[in-house]
PDB file of N, CA, C and O in Angstrom:
ATOM      1  N   MET A   1     -32.292 -12.658  28.275  1.00  0.00           N
ATOM      2  CA  MET A   1     -30.678 -13.720  27.609  1.00  0.00           C
ATOM      3  C   MET A   1     -30.959 -13.994  26.410  1.00  0.00           C
ATOM      4  O   MET A   1     -30.029 -14.110  25.611  1.00  0.00           O
ATOM      5  N   LYS A   2     -31.977 -14.123  26.088  1.00  0.00           N
ATOM      6  CA  LYS A   2     -33.118 -13.867  24.806  1.00  0.00           C
ATOM      7  C   LYS A   2     -32.657 -13.145  23.720  1.00  0.00           C
ATOM      8  O   LYS A   2     -31.950 -13.463  22.764  1.00  0.00           O
ATOM      9  N   ASN A   3     -33.332 -11.844  24.135  1.00  0.00           N
ATOM     10  CA  ASN A   3     -32.302 -10.032  23.275  1.00  0.00           C
ATOM     11  C   ASN A   3     -31.154 -10.517  23.547  1.00  0.00           C
ATOM     12  O   ASN A   3     -30.935 -11.111  22.492  1.00  0.00           O
ATOM     13  N   ILE A   4     -29.947 -10.762  24.414  1.00  0.00           N
ATOM     14  CA  ILE A   4     -28.809 -10.706  24.158  1.00  0.00           C
ATOM     15  C   ILE A   4     -28.281 -11.591  23.470  1.00  0.00           C
ATOM     16  O   ILE A   4     -27.075 -11.462  23.263  1.00  0.00           O
ATOM     17  N   LYS A   5     -28.797 -12.455  23.045  1.00  0.00           N
ATOM     18  CA  LYS A   5     -27.720 -14.180  22.514  1.00  0.00           C
ATOM     19  C   LYS A   5     -28.532 -13.478  20.571  1.00  0.00           C
ATOM     20  O   LYS A   5     -28.074 -13.744  19.460  1.00  0.00           O
ATOM     21  N   PHE A   6     -29.609 -12.715  20.860  1.00  0.00           N
ATOM     22  CA  PHE A   6     -30.341 -11.723  19.168  1.00  0.00           C
ATOM     23  C   PHE A   6     -29.050 -10.849  19.373  1.00  0.00           C
ATOM     24  O   PHE A   6     -27.985 -11.309  18.961  1.00  0.00           O
ATOM     25  N   LEU A   7     -29.069  -9.954  19.815  1.00  0.00           N
ATOM     26  CA  LEU A   7     -28.582  -8.786  19.345  1.00  0.00           C
ATOM     27  C   LEU A   7     -27.141  -9.879  19.271  1.00  0.00           C
ATOM     28  O   LEU A   7     -27.308 -10.939  18.668  1.00  0.00           O
ATOM     29  N   ILE A   8     -26.093  -9.663  19.738  1.00  0.00           N
ATOM     30  CA  ILE A   8     -24.992 -10.764  19.010  1.00  0.00           C
ATOM     31  C   ILE A   8     -25.115 -11.650  17.729  1.00  0.00           C
ATOM     32  O   ILE A   8     -24.383 -11.570  16.743  1.00  0.00           O
ATOM     33  N   LEU A   9     -26.044 -12.411  17.887  1.00  0.00           N
ATOM     34  CA  LEU A   9     -26.143 -12.232  16.286  1.00  0.00           C
ATOM     35  C   LEU A   9     -26.498 -11.311  15.512  1.00  0.00           C
ATOM     36  O   LEU A   9     -25.641 -10.831  14.770  1.00  0.00           O
ATOM     37  N   LEU A  10     -27.568 -10.918  15.480  1.00  0.00           N
ATOM     38  CA  LEU A  10     -27.158  -9.720  14.840  1.00  0.00           C
ATOM     39  C   LEU A  10     -25.823  -8.895  13.924  1.00  0.00           C
ATOM     40  O   LEU A  10     -25.505  -8.842  12.736  1.00  0.00           O
ATOM     41  N   THR A  11     -25.206  -8.232  15.401  1.00  0.00           N
ATOM     42  CA  THR A  11     -24.138  -7.831  14.885  1.00  0.00           C
ATOM     43  C   THR A  11     -23.187  -8.500  14.292  1.00  0.00           C
ATOM     44  O   THR A  11     -22.487  -7.965  13.433  1.00  0.00           O
ATOM     45  N   PHE A  12     -23.028  -9.780  14.673  1.00  0.00           N
ATOM     46  CA  PHE A  12     -21.926 -10.561  13.619  1.00  0.00           C
ATOM     47  C   PHE A  12     -22.575 -11.141  12.413  1.00  0.00           C
ATOM     48  O   PHE A  12     -21.862 -11.976  11.856  1.00  0.00           O
ATOM     49  N   ILE A  13     -24.125 -10.856  11.667  1.00  0.00           N
ATOM     50  CA  ILE A  13     -24.460 -10.935  10.616  1.00  0.00           C
ATOM     51  C   ILE A  13     -23.323  -9.408  10.367  1.00  0.00           C
ATOM     52  O   ILE A  13     -22.186  -9.073  10.033  1.00  0.00           O
ATOM     53  N   MET A  14     -24.556  -8.931  10.789  1.00  0.00           N
ATOM     54  CA  MET A  14     -24.274  -6.702   9.475  1.00  0.00           C
ATOM     55  C   MET A  14     -22.879  -7.230   9.301  1.00  0.00           C
ATOM     56  O   MET A  14     -22.693  -7.700   8.179  1.00  0.00           O
ATOM     57  N   CYS A  15     -21.582  -7.289  10.326  1.00  0.00           N
ATOM     58  CA  CYS A  15     -20.304  -7.469  10.073  1.00  0.00           C
ATOM     59  C   CYS A  15     -19.922  -8.119   8.951  1.00  0.00           C
ATOM     60  O   CYS A  15     -19.233  -7.506   8.137  1.00  0.00           O
ATOM     61  N   LEU A  16     -20.286  -9.430   8.713  1.00  0.00           N
ATOM     62  CA  LEU A  16     -20.256 -10.879   7.786  1.00  0.00           C
ATOM     63  C   LEU A  16     -21.019  -9.719   6.481  1.00  0.00           C
ATOM     64  O   LEU A  16     -21.024 -10.158   5.331  1.00  0.00           O
ATOM     65  N   MET A  17     -21.321  -9.010   6.604  1.00  0.00           N
ATOM     66  CA  MET A  17     -22.215  -8.016   5.161  1.00  0.00           C
ATOM     67  C   MET A  17     -22.096  -7.148   4.749  1.00  0.00           C
ATOM     68  O   MET A  17     -22.665  -6.549   3.836  1.00  0.00           O
ATOM     69  N   SER A  18     -20.685  -6.780   5.889  1.00  0.00           N
ATOM     70  CA  SER A  18     -20.711  -5.179   5.445  1.00  0.00           C
ATOM     71  C   SER A  18     -19.048  -5.751   5.088  1.00  0.00           C
ATOM     72  O   SER A  18     -18.287  -4.785   5.139  1.00  0.00           O
ATOM     73  N   CYS A  19     -18.607  -6.532   4.884  1.00  0.00           N
ATOM     74  CA  CYS A  19     -17.115  -6.569   5.104  1.00  0.00           C
ATOM     75  C   CYS A  19     -17.200  -7.502   3.717  1.00  0.00           C
ATOM     76  O   CYS A  19     -18.022  -8.397   3.523  1.00  0.00           O
ATOM     77  N   ASP A  20     -15.541  -6.821   2.275  1.00  0.00           N
ATOM     78  CA  ASP A  20     -15.314  -7.222   0.724  1.00  0.00           C
ATOM     79  C   ASP A  20     -14.961  -8.190   1.185  1.00  0.00           C
ATOM     80  O   ASP A  20     -15.182  -7.934   2.368  1.00  0.00           O
ATOM     81  N   ASN A  21     -14.515  -9.271   1.173  1.00  0.00           N
ATOM     82  CA  ASN A  21     -14.499 -10.092   0.832  1.00  0.00           C
ATOM     83  C   ASN A  21     -13.326 -10.520  -0.342  1.00  0.00           C
ATOM     84  O   ASN A  21     -12.312 -11.198  -0.177  1.00  0.00           O
ATOM     85  N   SER A  22     -13.774  -9.960  -1.418  1.00  0.00           N
ATOM     86  CA  SER A  22     -12.919 -10.135  -2.743  1.00  0.00           C
ATOM     87  C   SER A  22     -11.502  -9.751  -2.743  1.00  0.00           C
ATOM     88  O   SER A  22     -11.047  -8.608  -2.787  1.00  0.00           O
ATOM     89  N   ILE A  23     -10.738 -11.091  -2.677  1.00  0.00           N
ATOM     90  CA  ILE A  23      -9.265 -10.655  -3.033  1.00  0.00           C
ATOM     91  C   ILE A  23      -8.758  -9.320  -4.834  1.00  0.00           C
ATOM     92  O   ILE A  23      -8.556  -9.208  -6.043  1.00  0.00           O
ATOM     93  N   GLU A  24      -8.823  -8.903  -3.910  1.00  0.00           N
ATOM     94  CA  GLU A  24      -7.561  -8.164  -5.497  1.00  0.00           C
ATOM     95  C   GLU A  24      -6.066  -9.033  -6.229  1.00  0.00           C
ATOM     96  O   GLU A  24      -4.996  -9.073  -5.621  1.00  0.00           O
ATOM     97  N   ASN A  25      -6.192  -9.417  -7.051  1.00  0.00           N
ATOM     98  CA  ASN A  25      -4.773  -9.625  -7.818  1.00  0.00           C
ATOM     99  C   ASN A  25      -4.624  -8.873  -7.478  1.00  0.00           C
ATOM    100  O   ASN A  25      -5.454  -8.098  -7.002  1.00  0.00           O
ATOM    101  N   SER A  26      -2.617  -8.651  -7.629  1.00  0.00           N
ATOM    102  CA  SER A  26      -1.964  -7.960  -8.381  1.00  0.00           C
ATOM    103  C   SER A  26      -2.269  -6.942  -9.286  1.00  0.00           C
ATOM    104  O   SER A  26      -2.727  -5.803  -9.209  1.00  0.00           O
ATOM    105  N   GLN A  27      -1.700  -8.032 -10.567  1.00  0.00           N
ATOM    106  CA  GLN A  27      -2.324  -6.560 -11.966  1.00  0.00           C
ATOM    107  C   GLN A  27      -3.598  -6.504 -11.840  1.00  0.00           C
ATOM    108  O   GLN A  27      -3.766  -5.658 -12.719  1.00  0.00           O
ATOM    109  N   GLN A  28      -4.730  -6.733 -11.431  1.00  0.00           N
ATOM    110  CA  GLN A  28      -5.858  -6.181 -10.900  1.00  0.00           C
ATOM    111  C   GLN A  28      -5.596  -4.030 -10.334  1.00  0.00           C
ATOM    112  O   GLN A  28      -6.207  -3.091 -10.845  1.00  0.00           O
ATOM    113  N   ALA A  29      -4.852  -3.970  -9.549  1.00  0.00           N
ATOM    114  CA  ALA A  29      -4.322  -3.256  -8.482  1.00  0.00           C
ATOM    115  C   ALA A  29      -3.141  -2.006  -8.920  1.00  0.00           C
ATOM    116  O   ALA A  29      -2.964  -0.804  -8.725  1.00  0.00           O
ATOM    117  N   SER A  30      -2.398  -3.309  -9.729  1.00  0.00           N
ATOM    118  CA  SER A  30      -1.656  -2.191 -10.671  1.00  0.00           C
ATOM    119  C   SER A  30      -2.299  -1.161 -11.920  1.00  0.00           C
ATOM    120  O   SER A  30      -1.986   0.023 -12.047  1.00  0.00           O
ATOM    121  N   ASP A  31      -3.142  -1.809 -12.687  1.00  0.00           N
ATOM    122  CA  ASP A  31      -3.662  -1.329 -13.358  1.00  0.00           C
ATOM    123  C   ASP A  31      -4.364  -0.257 -12.885  1.00  0.00           C
ATOM    124  O   ASP A  31      -4.699   0.348 -13.903  1.00  0.00           O
ATOM    125  N   ARG A  32      -4.862   0.444 -11.749  1.00  0.00           N
ATOM    126  CA  ARG A  32      -5.627   1.260 -10.970  1.00  0.00           C
ATOM    127  C   ARG A  32      -4.472   2.785 -10.788  1.00  0.00           C
ATOM    128  O   ARG A  32      -4.665   3.998 -10.871  1.00  0.00           O
ATOM    129  N   LEU A  33      -2.940   1.693 -10.435  1.00  0.00           N
ATOM    130  CA  LEU A  33      -1.764   3.082 -10.116  1.00  0.00           C
ATOM    131  C   LEU A  33      -1.408   3.410 -10.733  1.00  0.00           C
ATOM    132  O   LEU A  33      -0.955   2.691 -11.623  1.00  0.00           O
ATOM    133  N   SER A  34      -1.251   5.589 -10.814  1.00  0.00           N
ATOM    134  CA  SER A  34      -0.445   6.310 -12.367  1.00  0.00           C
ATOM    135  C   SER A  34       0.447   6.603 -11.543  1.00  0.00           C
ATOM    136  O   SER A  34      -0.007   6.794 -10.415  1.00  0.00           O
ATOM    137  N   TYR A  35       1.707   6.738 -11.656  1.00  0.00           N
ATOM    138  CA  TYR A  35       3.233   8.139 -11.411  1.00  0.00           C
ATOM    139  C   TYR A  35       2.988   9.410 -12.489  1.00  0.00           C
ATOM    140  O   TYR A  35       2.654   9.692 -13.640  1.00  0.00           O
ATOM    141  N   PHE A  36       3.411   9.935 -11.220  1.00  0.00           N
ATOM    142  CA  PHE A  36       3.301  11.658 -12.451  1.00  0.00           C
ATOM    143  C   PHE A  36       4.793  12.029 -11.185  1.00  0.00           C
ATOM    144  O   PHE A  36       5.009  11.376 -10.164  1.00  0.00           O
ATOM    145  N   LYS A  37       5.679  13.334 -11.721  1.00  0.00           N
ATOM    146  CA  LYS A  37       6.390  14.557 -11.989  1.00  0.00           C
ATOM    147  C   LYS A  37       5.194  15.289 -11.901  1.00  0.00           C
ATOM    148  O   LYS A  37       4.020  15.250 -12.269  1.00  0.00           O
ATOM    149  N   ASP A  38       6.180  16.143 -11.101  1.00  0.00           N
ATOM    150  CA  ASP A  38       5.530  16.759 -10.279  1.00  0.00           C
ATOM    151  C   ASP A  38       6.769  18.578 -10.332  1.00  0.00           C
ATOM    152  O   ASP A  38       7.650  18.767  -9.493  1.00  0.00           O
ATOM    153  N   ASP A  39       6.515  19.394 -11.264  1.00  0.00           N
ATOM    154  CA  ASP A  39       8.474  20.071 -12.454  1.00  0.00           C
ATOM    155  C   ASP A  39       8.465  21.232 -11.553  1.00  0.00           C
ATOM    156  O   ASP A  39       9.421  21.978 -11.766  1.00  0.00           O
ATOM    157  N   ARG A  40       7.566  21.667 -10.477  1.00  0.00           N
ATOM    158  CA  ARG A  40       7.623  22.580  -9.811  1.00  0.00           C
ATOM    159  C   ARG A  40       9.146  22.000  -8.224  1.00  0.00           C
ATOM    160  O   ARG A  40      10.221  22.578  -8.064  1.00  0.00           O
ATOM    161  N   THR A  41       8.767  21.108  -7.613  1.00  0.00           N
ATOM    162  CA  THR A  41       9.144  20.702  -6.625  1.00  0.00           C
ATOM    163  C   THR A  41      10.386  19.450  -7.353  1.00  0.00           C
ATOM    164  O   THR A  41      11.609  19.582  -7.364  1.00  0.00           O
ATOM    165  N   GLY A  42       9.594  18.313  -7.889  1.00  0.00           N
ATOM    166  CA  GLY A  42      11.028  17.965  -8.544  1.00  0.00           C
ATOM    167  C   GLY A  42      10.291  16.089  -7.563  1.00  0.00           C
ATOM    168  O   GLY A  42      10.929  15.061  -7.335  1.00  0.00           O
ATOM    169  N   LEU A  43       8.771  16.421  -7.249  1.00  0.00           N
ATOM    170  CA  LEU A  43       8.524  15.046  -6.090  1.00  0.00           C
ATOM    171  C   LEU A  43       7.995  14.401  -7.064  1.00  0.00           C
ATOM    172  O   LEU A  43       7.433  14.750  -8.102  1.00  0.00           O
ATOM    173  N   CYS A  44       8.328  13.096  -6.442  1.00  0.00           N
ATOM    174  CA  CYS A  44       7.464  11.891  -7.559  1.00  0.00           C
ATOM    175  C   CYS A  44       5.788  11.614  -6.664  1.00  0.00           C
ATOM    176  O   CYS A  44       5.467  11.976  -5.532  1.00  0.00           O
ATOM    177  N   PHE A  45       5.177  11.030  -7.455  1.00  0.00           N
ATOM    178  CA  PHE A  45       4.108  10.839  -6.591  1.00  0.00           C
ATOM    179  C   PHE A  45       3.759   9.995  -7.315  1.00  0.00           C
ATOM    180  O   PHE A  45       4.080   9.902  -8.500  1.00  0.00           O
ATOM    181  N   CYS A  46       2.740   8.935  -6.437  1.00  0.00           N
ATOM    182  CA  CYS A  46       1.981   7.232  -7.217  1.00  0.00           C
ATOM    183  C   CYS A  46      -0.015   7.865  -6.419  1.00  0.00           C
ATOM    184  O   CYS A  46      -0.330   8.557  -5.450  1.00  0.00           O
ATOM    185  N   GLN A  47      -0.656   7.285  -7.279  1.00  0.00           N
ATOM    186  CA  GLN A  47      -1.723   8.042  -7.025  1.00  0.00           C
ATOM    187  C   GLN A  47      -2.876   6.517  -7.900  1.00  0.00           C
ATOM    188  O   GLN A  47      -2.866   6.146  -9.074  1.00  0.00           O
ATOM    189  N   ILE A  48      -3.475   6.146  -7.054  1.00  0.00           N
ATOM    190  CA  ILE A  48      -4.157   5.048  -7.019  1.00  0.00           C
ATOM    191  C   ILE A  48      -5.739   5.404  -6.563  1.00  0.00           C
ATOM    192  O   ILE A  48      -5.970   6.378  -5.847  1.00  0.00           O
ATOM    193  N   LEU A  49      -6.796   4.519  -7.050  1.00  0.00           N
ATOM    194  CA  LEU A  49      -7.891   5.227  -7.997  1.00  0.00           C
ATOM    195  C   LEU A  49      -8.513   3.742  -7.435  1.00  0.00           C
ATOM    196  O   LEU A  49      -7.925   2.662  -7.364  1.00  0.00           O
ATOM    197  N   SER A  50     -10.189   4.147  -6.986  1.00  0.00           N
ATOM    198  CA  SER A  50     -10.487   3.211  -6.715  1.00  0.00           C
ATOM    199  C   SER A  50     -12.184   4.055  -6.075  1.00  0.00           C
ATOM    200  O   SER A  50     -12.327   5.276  -6.023  1.00  0.00           O
ATOM    201  N   ASN A  51     -13.424   2.887  -5.604  1.00  0.00           N
ATOM    202  CA  ASN A  51     -14.560   3.075  -5.815  1.00  0.00           C
ATOM    203  C   ASN A  51     -15.404   3.588  -4.159  1.00  0.00           C
ATOM    204  O   ASN A  51     -14.396   3.588  -3.453  1.00  0.00           O
ATOM    205  N   THR A  52     -16.115   3.835  -3.571  1.00  0.00           N
ATOM    206  CA  THR A  52     -16.833   3.394  -2.292  1.00  0.00           C
ATOM    207  C   THR A  52     -17.571   2.242  -2.957  1.00  0.00           C
ATOM    208  O   THR A  52     -17.473   1.640  -4.026  1.00  0.00           O
ATOM    209  N   TYR A  53     -18.449   2.176  -1.746  1.00  0.00           N
ATOM    210  CA  TYR A  53     -20.021   1.498  -1.985  1.00  0.00           C
ATOM    211  C   TYR A  53     -20.814   2.524  -2.531  1.00  0.00           C
ATOM    212  O   TYR A  53     -21.607   2.369  -3.460  1.00  0.00           O
ATOM    213  N   ASN A  54     -20.571   3.629  -1.905  1.00  0.00           N
ATOM    214  CA  ASN A  54     -21.591   4.150  -2.770  1.00  0.00           C
ATOM    215  C   ASN A  54     -21.554   4.714  -4.067  1.00  0.00           C
ATOM    216  O   ASN A  54     -22.581   5.185  -4.555  1.00  0.00           O
ATOM    217  N   SER A  55     -20.543   4.715  -4.638  1.00  0.00           N
ATOM    218  CA  SER A  55     -19.986   4.595  -5.975  1.00  0.00           C
ATOM    219  C   SER A  55     -19.656   6.506  -6.144  1.00  0.00           C
ATOM    220  O   SER A  55     -20.185   7.340  -6.879  1.00  0.00           O
ATOM    221  N   TYR A  56     -18.649   6.619  -5.180  1.00  0.00           N
ATOM    222  CA  TYR A  56     -17.719   7.762  -4.814  1.00  0.00           C
ATOM    223  C   TYR A  56     -16.293   7.678  -5.725  1.00  0.00           C
ATOM    224  O   TYR A  56     -15.687   6.760  -5.172  1.00  0.00           O
ATOM    225  N   ASN A  57     -15.735   7.999  -6.460  1.00  0.00           N
ATOM    226  CA  ASN A  57     -14.284   8.625  -7.080  1.00  0.00           C
ATOM    227  C   ASN A  57     -13.459   8.915  -5.708  1.00  0.00           C
ATOM    228  O   ASN A  57     -13.529   9.791  -4.846  1.00  0.00           O
ATOM    229  N   VAL A  58     -12.697   7.842  -5.899  1.00  0.00           N
ATOM    230  CA  VAL A  58     -11.486   8.486  -4.436  1.00  0.00           C
ATOM    231  C   VAL A  58     -10.068   8.284  -4.974  1.00  0.00           C
ATOM    232  O   VAL A  58      -9.710   7.122  -5.163  1.00  0.00           O
ATOM    233  N   SER A  59      -9.290   9.199  -5.218  1.00  0.00           N
ATOM    234  CA  SER A  59      -7.774   9.275  -5.885  1.00  0.00           C
ATOM    235  C   SER A  59      -7.214   9.344  -4.392  1.00  0.00           C
ATOM    236  O   SER A  59      -7.577  10.125  -3.513  1.00  0.00           O
ATOM    237  N   SER A  60      -6.249   8.348  -4.313  1.00  0.00           N
ATOM    238  CA  SER A  60      -5.401   8.145  -3.038  1.00  0.00           C
ATOM    239  C   SER A  60      -3.588   8.399  -4.074  1.00  0.00           C
ATOM    240  O   SER A  60      -2.943   8.010  -5.047  1.00  0.00           O
ATOM    241  N   ILE A  61      -3.579   9.607  -2.554  1.00  0.00           N
ATOM    242  CA  ILE A  61      -1.518  10.384  -3.796  1.00  0.00           C
ATOM    243  C   ILE A  61      -0.710  10.044  -1.713  1.00  0.00           C
ATOM    244  O   ILE A  61      -0.933   9.996  -0.504  1.00  0.00           O
ATOM    245  N   THR A  62       0.035   9.953  -2.573  1.00  0.00           N
ATOM    246  CA  THR A  62       1.462   9.299  -1.547  1.00  0.00           C
ATOM    247  C   THR A  62       3.086   9.739  -2.588  1.00  0.00           C
ATOM    248  O   THR A  62       3.505   9.280  -3.650  1.00  0.00           O
ATOM    249  N   CYS A  63       3.599  10.754  -1.703  1.00  0.00           N
ATOM    250  CA  CYS A  63       5.454  10.582  -2.467  1.00  0.00           C
ATOM    251  C   CYS A  63       5.848   9.430  -2.522  1.00  0.00           C
ATOM    252  O   CYS A  63       5.281   8.536  -1.894  1.00  0.00           O
ATOM    253  N   VAL A  64       6.861   9.229  -3.255  1.00  0.00           N
ATOM    254  CA  VAL A  64       7.637   7.962  -3.952  1.00  0.00           C
ATOM    255  C   VAL A  64       8.635   8.139  -4.459  1.00  0.00           C
ATOM    256  O   VAL A  64       8.548   8.990  -5.344  1.00  0.00           O
ATOM    257  N   PRO A  65      10.447   7.373  -4.211  1.00  0.00           N
ATOM    258  CA  PRO A  65      10.875   7.929  -4.237  1.00  0.00           C
ATOM    259  C   PRO A  65      11.572   8.020  -5.955  1.00  0.00           C
ATOM    260  O   PRO A  65      11.899   6.883  -6.293  1.00  0.00           O
ATOM    261  N   CYS A  66      11.829   8.950  -6.947  1.00  0.00           N
ATOM    262  CA  CYS A  66      11.762   9.130  -8.251  1.00  0.00           C
ATOM    263  C   CYS A  66      12.615   8.122  -8.394  1.00  0.00           C
ATOM    264  O   CYS A  66      12.299   7.758  -9.527  1.00  0.00           O
ATOM    265  N   ASP A  67      13.551   7.339  -8.029  1.00  0.00           N
ATOM    266  CA  ASP A  67      14.156   6.701  -8.764  1.00  0.00           C
ATOM    267  C   ASP A  67      13.725   4.740  -8.600  1.00  0.00           C
ATOM    268  O   ASP A  67      14.215   3.664  -8.945  1.00  0.00           O
ATOM    269  N   SER A  68      12.573   5.240  -7.887  1.00  0.00           N
ATOM    270  CA  SER A  68      12.197   3.915  -7.972  1.00  0.00           C
ATOM    271  C   SER A  68      11.636   3.720  -8.743  1.00  0.00           C
ATOM    272  O   SER A  68      11.524   2.504  -8.900  1.00  0.00           O
ATOM    273  N   ILE A  69      10.777   4.674  -9.923  1.00  0.00           N
ATOM    274  CA  ILE A  69       9.393   4.737 -10.660  1.00  0.00           C
ATOM    275  C   ILE A  69      10.208   4.193 -11.829  1.00  0.00           C
ATOM    276  O   ILE A  69      11.102   4.978 -12.147  1.00  0.00           O
ATOM    277  N   PRO A  70      10.160   3.002 -12.613  1.00  0.00           N
ATOM    278  CA  PRO A  70      10.416   2.555 -14.096  1.00  0.00           C
ATOM    279  C   PRO A  70      10.232   3.869 -14.563  1.00  0.00           C
ATOM    280  O   PRO A  70       9.295   4.451 -14.015  1.00  0.00           O
ATOM    281  N   LYS A  71      10.875   4.535 -15.450  1.00  0.00           N
ATOM    282  CA  LYS A  71      10.827   5.158 -16.299  1.00  0.00           C
ATOM    283  C   LYS A  71       9.291   5.200 -17.516  1.00  0.00           C
ATOM    284  O   LYS A  71       8.242   5.836 -17.417  1.00  0.00           O
ATOM    285  N   GLU A  72       9.619   4.539 -18.255  1.00  0.00           N
ATOM    286  CA  GLU A  72       8.170   4.518 -18.513  1.00  0.00           C
ATOM    287  C   GLU A  72       6.522   4.613 -17.968  1.00  0.00           C
ATOM    288  O   GLU A  72       5.587   5.035 -18.649  1.00  0.00           O
ATOM    289  N   LEU A  73       6.446   4.131 -16.633  1.00  0.00           N
ATOM    290  CA  LEU A  73       5.182   4.530 -16.510  1.00  0.00           C
ATOM    291  C   LEU A  73       5.628   6.011 -15.594  1.00  0.00           C
ATOM    292  O   LEU A  73       4.662   6.588 -15.095  1.00  0.00           O
ATOM    293  N   LEU A  74       6.894   6.590 -15.371  1.00  0.00           N
ATOM    294  CA  LEU A  74       6.134   8.021 -15.146  1.00  0.00           C
ATOM    295  C   LEU A  74       6.150   8.533 -15.438  1.00  0.00           C
ATOM    296  O   LEU A  74       7.300   8.681 -15.852  1.00  0.00           O
ATOM    297  N   LYS A  75       4.946  10.114 -15.981  1.00  0.00           N
ATOM    298  CA  LYS A  75       3.822  10.865 -16.956  1.00  0.00           C
ATOM    299  C   LYS A  75       4.935  11.814 -16.238  1.00  0.00           C
ATOM    300  O   LYS A  75       4.922  13.031 -16.426  1.00  0.00           O
TER     301      LYS A  75
END
């Protein structure tokens, strides 16, 4: 029974240590966003840059409606 309690406690502590509890405000998130348009297809995309815990740079891209992007933000 002691071993089970110890394993549950250890699992709980590991879960707490692996979570990122920092809250990113909207300004910090919008600073990492960029918008661009593919001239061949006419589609617009949004890209956000982030870093992993292992210091890898990650780029996530999604298609967005072109008319929802302010012209000064579109590259």
